[in-house]
Every structure is written in C-alpha cells, then in structure tokens.
C-alpha positions in Angstrom: -0.1 0.0 -0.2 1.5 3.4 -1.1 2.3 5.8 1.7 0.1 9.2 2.0 1.9 12.5 2.2 -1.0 15.1 3.4 -2.4 17.5 1.1 -0.1 15.4 -1.8 -1.9 11.8 -2.5 0.0 8.9 -3.1 3.8 9.3 -2.8 4.5 7.7 -6.3 7.0 10.5 -6.8 10.5 10.5 -5.3 10.3 14.3 -4.3 7.1 14.1 -2.6 7.8 11.4 0.2 8.1 13.0 3.5 11.7 11.8 4.2 12.5 12.9 0.5 15.7 15.3 0.6 14.6 17.1 -2.8 16.0 20.6 -3.6 12.7 22.0 -2.7 13.2 21.1 0.8 16.9 22.0 0.8 15.7 25.7 -0.5 12.9 25.9 2.4 15.3 24.9 5.1 18.1 27.4 3.8 15.6 30.0 4.4 14.9 28.7 7.8 18.2 29.0 8.7 18.6 32.6 7.1 15.9 33.4 9.9 12.3 32.9 7.8 9.8 31.4 9.9 6.3 31.5 8.1 5.3 31.6 4.4 2.5 32.8 2.8 0.9 32.1 -0.9 -1.5 30.5 -3.3 -0.5 27.2 -4.8 -0.6 25.8 -8.5 1.1 23.3 -10.8 4.0 25.4 -11.7 4.8 25.6 -7.7 3.7 22.4 -5.9 6.7 20.2 -5.9 8.2 23.5 -4.0 5.1 23.0 -1.6 5.6 19.5 -1.2 9.1 20.0 -0.1 8.0 23.1 2.1 5.6 21.0 4.0 8.2 18.6 5.4 10.3 21.5 7.2 9.6 24.0 10.6 8.3 26.6 8.0 4.8 27.2 8.5 2.9 27.7 5.2 -0.4 29.9 5.0 -2.6 29.2 1.8 -4.3 32.5 0.9 -7.6 32.9 -1.6 -5.3 35.7 -3.6 -1.9 35.8 -4.4 -1.8 40.0 -3.6 -3.6 39.0 -0.2 -0.8 36.6 0.5 2.3 38.8 -0.9 0.4 41.7 1.8 0.4 39.5 4.4 4.2 38.4 4.1 5.1 41.8 4.1 3.3 42.9 7.2 4.5 39.3 8.8 7.7 40.6 8.1 7.3 44.2 9.8 5.9 42.7 12.9 8.2 39.9 13.4 11.3 41.6 12.3 11.9 38.5 10.0 12.4 38.3 6.0 8.8 38.1 4.4 8.3 35.2 2.0 5.3 34.7 -0.6 5.2 31.6 -2.6 3.0 31.4 -6.4 2.6 29.7 -8.9 3.6 30.4 -12.6 2.0 33.2 -14.9 -0.6 35.0 -13.6 0.6 34.2 -9.6 3.8 35.5 -10.1 2.1 38.7 -11.9 -0.9 39.2 -9.0 2.2 39.4 -6.4 3.7 42.4 -7.9 1.3 45.1 -6.4 2.8 43.5 -3.1 6.5 43.4 -4.0 6.4 47.1 -5.3 4.9 47.9 -1.8 7.8 46.0 -0.3 10.1 48.1 -2.4 9.0 51.4 -1.6 8.5 50.5 2.4 12.1 49.1 2.8 11.3 45.6 3.3 13.1 42.3 3.5 10.7 40.3 1.2 11.1 37.4 -1.0 8.9 36.2 -3.8 9.2 32.4 -4.7 7.5 31.6 -7.8 7.3 28.9 -10.3 9.0 29.1 -13.7 8.6 27.4 -17.1 11.7 25.4 -18.2 13.6 27.1 -20.9 13.1 24.0 -23.2 9.5 24.9 -23.2 9.8 28.4 -24.0 7.5 29.8 -26.7 5.8 26.1 -26.8 2.4 27.4 -25.6 2.9 25.8 -22.1 0.2 26.9 -19.7 0.6 30.0 -18.0 3.9 30.0 -19.7 6.8 32.2 -17.6 9.9 32.6 -19.8 11.8 35.7 -21.2 9.6 35.2 -24.4 6.5 35.9 -22.2 7.4 38.0 -19.3 8.5 41.8 -18.7 12.4 42.0 -18.5 11.9 43.4 -14.9 10.6 40.1 -13.5 13.9 38.5 -15.1 16.4 40.9 -13.8 16.9 43.6 -10.9 15.6 46.9 -11.2 12.7 49.0 -10.1 10.6 46.0 -8.7 13.6 43.3 -7.5 17.1 44.0 -6.2 18.1 40.8 -6.7 16.5 38.0 -9.5 17.9 34.7 -9.6 16.3 31.9 -11.9 18.5 28.8 -11.2 18.1 25.8 -13.9 20.6 23.8 -11.7 21.7 22.7 -8.1 25.0 24.3 -8.8 23.3 27.3 -9.3 21.5 27.4 -6.3 24.5 27.8 -3.9 25.2 31.3 -5.5 21.3 32.3 -5.5 21.1 31.7 -1.7 24.4 33.3 -0.9 23.1 36.4 -2.5 19.5 36.1 -0.4 21.8 35.9 2.7 23.8 39.3 1.8 20.7 41.1 1.0 18.8 39.7 4.0 21.5 41.3 6.3 22.0 44.4 4.1 21.0 47.8 5.6 17.6 49.1 4.0 15.3 47.3 2.1 15.9 44.2 -0.1 13.2 42.7 -2.3 14.4 39.6 -4.3 12.4 37.1 -6.9 13.7 33.2 -7.1 12.1 31.4 -10.0 12.2 27.8 -9.7 11.7 25.6 -12.7 9.7 22.3 -12.2 12.7 20.4 -13.3 14.8 22.1 -10.7 11.6 21.7 -7.8 11.5 17.8 -8.3 15.4 17.0 -8.4 16.7 15.1 -5.2 19.6 15.8 -3.7 22.7 14.1 -3.5 24.6 16.1 -1.2 22.8 19.0 1.2 22.9 22.5 -0.5 25.8 25.0 0.5 24.9 26.7 3.6 24.0 30.2 3.1 26.0 32.0 5.5 24.6 35.2 7.3 26.4 38.1 6.6 27.3 41.6 8.8 27.1 44.3 6.3 27.9 47.6 8.1 27.3 51.1 7.2 30.2 53.9 7.3 30.6 55.5 10.6 29.3 59.4 9.8 32.5 61.5 10.0 33.6 64.2 12.7 33.2 66.9 10.0 29.5 65.9 8.8 28.5 65.4 13.2 29.9 69.5 13.6 28.6 70.5 10.1 25.1 69.3 11.1 25.2 70.5 15.0 26.3 74.0 13.5 23.5 74.3 11.7 20.7 73.0 14.3 22.2 76.2 16.3 19.3 77.8 14.4 16.6 78.2 17.3 14.0 77.5 14.3 15.6 74.4 13.4 13.8 71.1 13.8 14.3 67.4 13.6 12.1 65.8 10.9 11.8 61.7 11.4 10.5 59.2 8.6 9.9 55.5 8.9 13.6 54.5 8.5 14.3 56.0 12.1 11.6 53.4 13.8 14.8 51.3 15.5 16.4 54.5 16.7 13.7 56.1 18.8 15.6 55.5 22.2 18.9 57.6 20.5 16.0 60.4 19.0 14.4 60.9 22.5 17.7 61.1 24.3 19.1 63.8 21.8 15.9 65.8 21.7 15.6 65.8 25.4 19.2 67.2 25.6 19.1 69.5 22.6 15.8 71.1 23.2 14.6 70.5 19.7 11.3 70.5 18.1 10.0 67.2 16.3 7.9 66.6 13.3 7.3 63.1 11.8 6.2 61.6 8.6 2.6 59.5 9.2 4.7 56.1 9.0 7.1 57.2 11.7 4.1 57.9 13.9 5.6 56.9 17.6 9.0 57.2 16.8 9.2 60.0 19.0 6.1 60.0 21.8 3.7 62.3 20.1 2.6 63.4 23.8 5.8 64.7 24.5 6.5 68.7 24.8 9.1 68.8 22.4 6.8 67.0 19.4 5.8 69.4 16.7 3.3 67.6 14.7 2.6 64.8 12.1 3.5 66.3 8.6 1.6 65.4 5.2 -1.3 63.3 4.5 -3.5 63.6 7.3 -1.2 65.6 9.5 -2.0 68.8 11.1 -1.3 72.3 10.3 1.7 72.5 12.8 4.5 71.7 10.8 3.2 73.9 7.6 2.7 76.7 10.5 6.3 76.4 11.8 7.9 76.6 8.6 5.5 79.5 7.5 6.2 81.7 10.8 9.2 80.3 12.2 11.2 80.2 8.9 14.0 77.7 10.0 17.0 77.8 8.2 18.1 74.2 8.7 16.2 71.0 9.2 17.9 67.7 10.1 15.8 65.0 8.2 16.3 61.0 9.0 14.9 58.1 7.5 12.3 59.6 5.0 12.5 60.7 1.4 10.5 63.9 2.0 7.9 62.2 -0.6 4.4 63.5 -1.2 2.5 61.8 1.7 5.1 62.9 3.9 5.1 66.6 2.7 3.0 67.1 -0.3 5.9 68.3 -2.2 5.1 71.8 -1.0 7.9 74.5 -1.5 7.2 76.2 2.0 8.5 72.8 3.4 12.2 73.6 2.5 14.5 75.4 5.1 16.0 78.6 4.0 19.4 77.1 4.1 20.0 73.6 4.0 19.0 70.1 5.0 21.1 67.7 6.6 19.6 64.7 5.2 20.5 60.9 6.9 19.6 57.8 5.0 21.0 54.4 4.5 20.1 55.3 0.9 21.9 58.1 -0.8 19.1 58.1 -3.6 17.0 59.7 -1.1 18.9 63.0 -0.8 17.2 65.9 -2.4 14.8 63.5 -4.1 11.5 65.4 -3.2 13.1 68.7 -3.2 15.9 68.9 -6.1 16.0 72.7 -5.5 17.2 72.4 -2.0 20.5 72.9 -0.7 21.7 69.9 1.9 24.6 67.9 3.1 23.5 63.9 2.9 25.0 61.6 5.3 24.8 57.8 4.6 24.2 56.1 7.8 22.3 54.2 10.2 19.8 56.6 12.4 20.7 55.0 15.4 24.3 54.8 15.0 24.2 58.7 13.3 22.3 59.7 16.3 24.7 57.9 18.8 27.5 59.8 17.3 25.9 63.4 17.1 24.8 62.9 20.9 28.2 62.0 21.7 30.1 64.6 19.6 27.7 67.3 21.1 28.5 66.2 24.5 32.3 66.5 23.8 32.1 69.8 22.1 29.7 71.3 24.8 27.4 71.9 22.1 24.2 71.5 24.3 25.5 74.4 26.1 24.9 76.5 23.3 22.0 75.1 21.7 19.0 77.7 22.7 16.1 75.4 23.5 12.6 75.7 21.9 9.5 74.0 23.0 6.7 74.0 20.3 3.2 75.5 20.7 1.1 72.7 22.8 -1.1 70.8 20.4 -4.6 71.0 21.2 -7.1 67.6 21.3 -10.7 68.8 20.2 -13.2 66.2 22.0 -16.4 65.7 20.3 -19.9 64.5 21.9 -21.5 61.2 20.9 -24.4 61.9 19.1 -27.7 59.6 19.3 -29.1 58.4 16.3 -26.8 59.7 13.5 -24.3 58.0 11.6 -20.8 58.0 12.8 -18.6 60.7 12.5 -15.0 59.5 11.5 -13.8 62.0 14.3 -15.7 60.3 17.0 -14.7 57.0 16.0 -10.9 58.1 16.0 -11.5 59.2 19.8 -13.2 55.7 21.0 -10.0 53.9 18.8 -7.3 56.4 21.2 -9.1 55.6 24.3 -9.7 51.6 24.2 -6.8 50.3 21.5 -4.0 53.2 21.5 -4.4 53.7 25.6 -5.6 50.8 27.1 -4.0 47.8 24.6 -1.0 46.6 23.1 -2.6 45.9 20.0 -1.0 46.7 16.6 -3.1 49.4 14.7 -3.0 49.5 10.8 -4.7 51.6 8.4 -5.6 50.8 4.9 -5.1 53.3 2.0 -7.9 55.9 1.2 -10.0 58.2 3.9 -9.0 55.3 6.6 -5.3 56.4 6.9 -5.7 60.0 6.6 -8.2 60.0 9.7 -5.8 57.7 11.8 -2.9 59.8 10.5 -4.8 63.1 11.8 -6.6 61.7 14.9 -4.4 59.0 17.0 -1.5 59.9 18.8 1.0 57.1 20.0 4.1 57.5 22.1 5.9 54.1 21.5 7.0 52.8 18.3 5.7 49.7 16.5 2.0 50.3 17.6 1.2 51.9 13.9 1.3 50.7 10.4 0.2 52.3 7.1 1.8 52.3 3.8 0.8 55.2 2.3 3.9 55.3 0.3 2.8 53.1 -2.3 -0.9 53.4 -1.2 -2.4 50.2 -2.5 -6.2 49.2 -1.7 -6.4 46.1 0.1 -2.8 46.5 1.4 -4.2 46.4 4.9 -7.3 44.5 4.3 -5.3 41.3 4.0 -1.8 42.3 5.5 -3.2 42.7 8.9 -3.7 38.8 8.7 0.0 38.0 7.7 0.7 40.2 10.8 -1.4 38.5 13.1 -0.3 35.1 12.4 3.4 35.7 12.5 2.9 38.0 15.8 1.6 37.5 19.1 -1.1 40.4 19.4 -4.2 41.6 18.2 -4.1 43.6 15.0 -6.6 46.4 14.7 -7.3 47.2 11.2 -9.1 50.3 10.1 -10.3 50.1 6.4 -12.8 51.3 4.1 -15.9 49.7 2.5 -14.2 49.9 -1.0 -11.1 48.2 0.1 -12.5 45.7 2.0 -14.4 44.9 -1.6 -11.5 44.9 -3.4 -9.4 42.9 -1.4 -9.9 40.9 2.0 -8.8 37.6 3.1 -11.8 36.7 6.1 -11.8 33.3 4.7 -8.3 32.9 5.3 -8.6 34.5 8.5 -10.8 32.1 9.8 -9.0 29.1 8.8 -6.1 29.9 10.6 -7.8 31.8 13.8 -6.1 35.0 13.1 -6.8 37.5 16.1 -7.8 40.7 13.8 -10.5 42.9 13.9 -11.6 44.6 11.3 -13.1 48.5 11.6 -15.0 49.3 8.2 -15.6 52.8 7.7 -18.8 52.0 5.7 -20.4 55.1 4.0 -21.3 53.6 0.6 -19.0 55.2 -1.5 -15.3 56.0 -2.3 -15.2 58.8 0.0 -11.6 60.1 -0.6 -12.3 60.1 -4.3 -15.9 61.6 -3.9 -14.6 64.3 -1.5 -11.5 65.0 -3.6 -13.5 65.1 -7.0 -15.7 67.8 -5.2 -13.0 70.0 -3.7 -11.2 70.1 -7.5 -14.6 71.4 -8.8 -15.4 68.4 -10.5 -18.8 66.4 -10.4 -18.0 62.7 -8.9 -18.3 60.2 -11.4 -18.9 56.8 -10.3 -18.1 57.1 -6.4 -21.2 55.7 -5.1 -22.0 52.1 -4.3 -24.5 49.9 -2.7 -24.1 49.7 1.2 -22.3 46.0 2.3 -23.5 44.3 5.0 -20.1 43.3 6.0 -21.6 41.6 9.3 -23.4 39.0 7.1 -20.0 38.6 4.8 -18.3 37.8 7.8 -20.7 35.4 9.1 -20.8 33.7 5.6 -17.2 32.4 6.3 -17.1 31.5 9.4 -16.2 34.5 10.9 -18.4 36.8 13.3 -19.0 40.9 13.5 -21.2 43.2 14.7 -23.1 46.5 13.2 -22.7 49.9 15.0 -25.0 52.3 13.6 -24.7 55.3 16.0 -22.1 57.1 18.0 -23.7 56.2 21.4 -23.0 52.5 20.7 -19.4 52.5 19.5 -17.6 52.6 23.0 -19.4 49.4 24.0 -19.3 47.6 20.7 -15.3 48.1 20.1 -14.8 47.2 23.8 -16.9 43.8 23.2 -14.9 43.3 20.2 -11.8 43.7 21.5 -12.3 41.2 24.2 -13.5 38.4 21.1 -10.8 36.3 19.8 -10.2 35.4 16.6 -11.3 37.3 13.1 -14.2 39.8 13.8 -15.4 42.8 12.0 -17.2 46.1 12.9 -19.4 47.2 10.5 -19.3 51.4 11.5 -22.1 53.4 9.6 -20.0 56.5 8.9 -21.3 59.6 8.2 -20.7 60.2 4.5 -20.8 63.8 4.6 -17.6 64.7 6.3 -14.7 65.1 4.1 -11.2 63.5 4.8 -8.7 65.7 6.2 -6.2 65.2 3.4 -8.7 66.3 0.7 -7.3 70.2 0.7 -3.6 69.5 0.6 -4.2 66.6 -1.6 -6.0 68.7 -4.1 -3.1 71.5 -4.3 -0.7 69.2 -4.5 -2.3 67.5 -7.6 -2.8 71.2 -8.9 1.0 71.5 -8.5 2.1 68.3 -10.5 -0.6 69.3 -13.2 1.0 72.6 -13.5 4.6 70.7 -13.9 3.3 68.3 -16.3 2.1 71.2 -18.5 
C-alpha cells in the first residue's frame, strides 16, 4: 500500500515522500537558517513540488485566497516579526498578482522574497500553460530593476548555492531588499545527492559618520527654528532620538509612517506632516522660517510633505539615510548635506560629539506650541462621524491595549494619521507611500499570524470589497479586528473630485452588510449604527478572539482631512506636467 503525504496524495514521486531530500526541501531549510519562520501564498501546478518540500520542514505555510493578499500578508508579517517575508506563488498570473505587494515592499524598504514557479527554458515559446519565460514575461521579472533588487532563476543545483548566498547578503544588508527566486519544475523535483551549501549570514556595516559631518550638522542646528524631521527609516532609533532631542530642546516632526518613533504627547513634539497631518508643521515653516532641518529616514515624498515648496528650510537640509538616492529627491532645488548612515548610529555619534564639544550648552532650547485636542460628544441616532470613531480608538486601542493598529489607504489612513497619537514605536503601520487599496485588509492577517498580539485594522468599505482575506483568517484563527468605515462610497474620490470642482464620477456603491459577509465565511461581526453604541461595541469586539468585523455606519458627508492639501498637490503636479 502506498504511503500518503498530507495534501499530496499517493507518494508515487520520489520528491513527494515525507523523508525526501529534495531540492525544494533544501531551499526551504536554507530559508529557515536565514531566519524565515512563516511563508504565505497561493499554490498551483507550477510551484506544487516546492510546496511539498516546504511542508516537510519547520516552516509554516499559510494558504491565502489571492496572491496579492498573500503578498501583503507576508510583508506585514515581516514588519511585525522582524523576519524576512516570503510569499510563494505559481507561474504566470500567480507571479503577476503578487507584483503589487512586491512594489509595496520595495517602497517600504522591507526584506521580502517572492518564490515563483518558472517554466523550463526548453518549453519557451511552445504554448505551455501559464508560460513564464523570457519570451512571455516583462524583463523586470527576470533581472534586478525597479521592482526587485535581486533576481535568480537557477536551472541547476549548482546554481542554487550562489543564489542562496545572494539572498543571505541581501537579508543582512542595511535598508530594504526585495528579491525574486524563480524555480523551474525540473529543478523543484530533483533529489539532492549532497546537502545544499549553507547560505551564511552576513553582517553589513554602514560607514560611521565623520567628525566633520557631525560638526556641520550641529552647527546648523544652532538655528533656534531648526527642527528634526523623522521618517519610517528612523523607527529603530527611537531611544537615540529621544535622548538627543531632550538634551537639545529640539522640535520634532514626523511622517505618517513614523508616528510613535518620538512620543506624540511629548512637549517637544511639533506634529505629523503630510497626509492627514495637522497644520503645525506647515505653520512652523511659515512663521518660524527655519534655516535648517535635520531629516532622518524619510525621502520627504508626497505623503510626507505634499512636495510643498514651503516645507524647505531657507538654507539647507542635513539628510541622513541608508540610501543616498533619498538626498534631494523630493526637493531637488534645495541645498543640503547628505550622510549615508544608520539612524541609531548617527544619533549616538551626534550626541557624543555634542557632549564632547559642549554643544548642548550653546543650543537655545525651543518648545513648540502645545497641540490641542478637540473632543466631540457622541450623538444619538445619527451616523458615526470619523472623528468620533478615532476618539474611541484612541481610548480603547491606543491607550488601553498593546494591539497593533494598521490603517488602509484612502480615507482610513488620513483619519488615523490626523487623530491617533502614539507614544511608542511599533504600534502603528500604514503604507501610504505605495498606497495600494487592499494592503491592510489582507496584510493584517499576516501580522496576526506572525505575531503574538491582536491586530486592529481600520479600513474602508471600498478597500474591503477590493481585497480581503476573511476566509483565510477564519481558517487559521487569526486574531484580527476589522473596523470598516462603511459610507457606501469611495470617500476620498468623492470629496476629492468635489474639491477639484468636478462632479464626482462613479464614486457611489450599494451598501454592503459586512457582518453577513463575515458570518458567511465562519468569522463574526457586529454592526454599529450610532456614536452612542460605539464604545461598548468596540470594547466587546476587542475582548473577542479570532477574526471579527465591526461594520460602522459612517457619516458620508464628512470629508477626509487630507482633501484640501492633496488637491493643492495635484494642482502643483498638473502645472509641472504642463
């Protein structure tokens, strides 16, 4: 009687046996040695042998309903766990469907690997199903470029060693690393006659900042109106940021993705810039006219600055980043001094140099104006204003829990950026830099499966209808709470078109019952129709384990806080285009 391999039927093929030392199993174990612990994907014939090998290793594999969802889940699992994110897809459409997540990973500076099936070269041009070869694929999938930092399509076992070594170096390198490993079936099904070479981990160090660079930065920061502007790349330097800022009395602004890197309740915190940010940063530049700004870990792109000319210091930037291409990218007209360095290393050195030169005694301490908080009283019998939803989230999720809160592109992230305040790093994730709808309706599941805490996802009804992984969350018991801001429209488009003087075009849609939708997939949920019900409903939902949906009846007349500035940004871009 033939033995059975779970999920793979009768073990007639040698590579499918549970104890088979296949190439596929060898690759999976190499990834395990490089720190990978979970993988996500959608299976198909072109990747089935690799999945068989994967199933016989300590790596966990979570099967999703769409490759985009699997990719976003792998990305958010990486950010939550600190481990490389790995997504496994089949040939052709499987590979194409995951590219949106790969681009999000590239923009977010993530450690991210796409493993795909690949058609054997001997079949090129012969009409193989879902043919994935140089004859059918865009060259960007076959070589390093704007999507992938590294692409390997090994055809032999001998070629695997160098490919795995390049992955090891990429995972160890500063900054992001997005790679594609294409595996022909002929390679996936081979048996190893000897173990694969160990892909040794590397330590890749950035140069230490020079004394001249540190002195130049400190001299510029003597400007009383100077400020520190933090981005996502500074997220691991929160202790060094706070130590230097408190010693220097320096105002701090942050990008939306850097919320919590410096405590937002701290007296030195100026405000959040860009999409959903308040007026504080713009007002500081307009009224104080800083000569200098120290920028760490952000490219200052549209989401962070709206590319507004008024957010340039009059003399120069000091810009610190692991990627020199960030320097001057958003404001090419500005002068500056670029320092390629790790954020924490730079700030440690800057603090030490300031002490050595007695700089802290020369710096005039400046405290930004106190940021007010306007509280709204809940209404009875009326749809929920987004501002009130944010108030309740602040109280119950941000202050009273350790949950990870994530916000979807569209109106959701603008409300969260504008109204939620975080005092610790790692509590908030948004991905407005790429801004793909459906990123966090699905990515939240990966974060929950790879982590140990509840994930609260603030999403729009439009995004939830574009892409969700409720079914997957129910299968694996992912502890995710979706708060759906349900206004039966694409709100950012509706209010944005109106602000541009247009008549909104196809922005309305039938209202969806997301509780019925969740229950149809063995999850659960509750509908909240008024502000008076919200506190109790959210408290009860947070106490539940497993996937749960709160369907909030949102007041559709309230425009997103980002609309006015986004319209100005679009108008400026239109002028440049002409």
